[in-house]
N, C-alpha and C positions, 0 to 999 in steps of 0.2 A: 185509387182503389183503397178502401178502408181495410186495415188489418184487424182481424178479430183478436182482441187482446187475450181471449181465452185460449187461443192457439199459439200463444207466445211460449217459447221454451225457456225454462229456468235452469240455471246450474245448481249444483248441490249447495254452493255458497248462497245463491239467491234464495233458495228454499229455507236455509238456516236463518238468513236475515229476516225473511218474511215471518217466520215463526218465533224469532227471538231465541234461537237455540244455537249451541255450538255446532259447527259444520260436521263434527264427528257423529252427531246424533242421526241425521239422515243416512249416513254411511252405515251405521249400526242397524238401522231399520232395514236397509237394503239387504244386508247380510243375513238378517233374520226372516226376511220375506214379509215384513210389515211395512207400514208407511205408504205413501202414495205410489202409484204406478209410475214406472220410469222406463226410459229407453236408453240403450247403449249405442253410441256411435264410435266405434273403435274403443278406445279407452275412456271416452268421455260419457258421463252419465248426464242425462237431461230429463227434466220433468215438464210435462205439458201443463200449463197453467189450469186448463179446464179439469184435468185429472186431480191436480192439487186442491182445487176448490171443491170438487166432489168428495175427496177424501176428508177435507176439513169439515164439511157438513156432516159426514158420518161420525165424526168424533164427538158430536154433541150427545149427551146422555140425558135421559129423563131422570131427574132426582126422585127418589121414593119419598113420599111424605108419610110421616108417622100418623097412624090412624087417630091418635089423640089430638093431632093438630087440626083435624077436619071438623 
């Protein structure tokens, strides 16, 4: 049976490594209610890869072009 990689669970360290950030950054996001959706299993925080990918896609912003550049 093939495991869907988007259903893989990531630790907070895995997420930090994926984004190239200190591990404290996702912890701060969680305390502020920002960042990707996560689940708690006892004291353990886990991020579903599909939720992380969705959140990453939402982070892209459309840059405003100066009307003089058009």
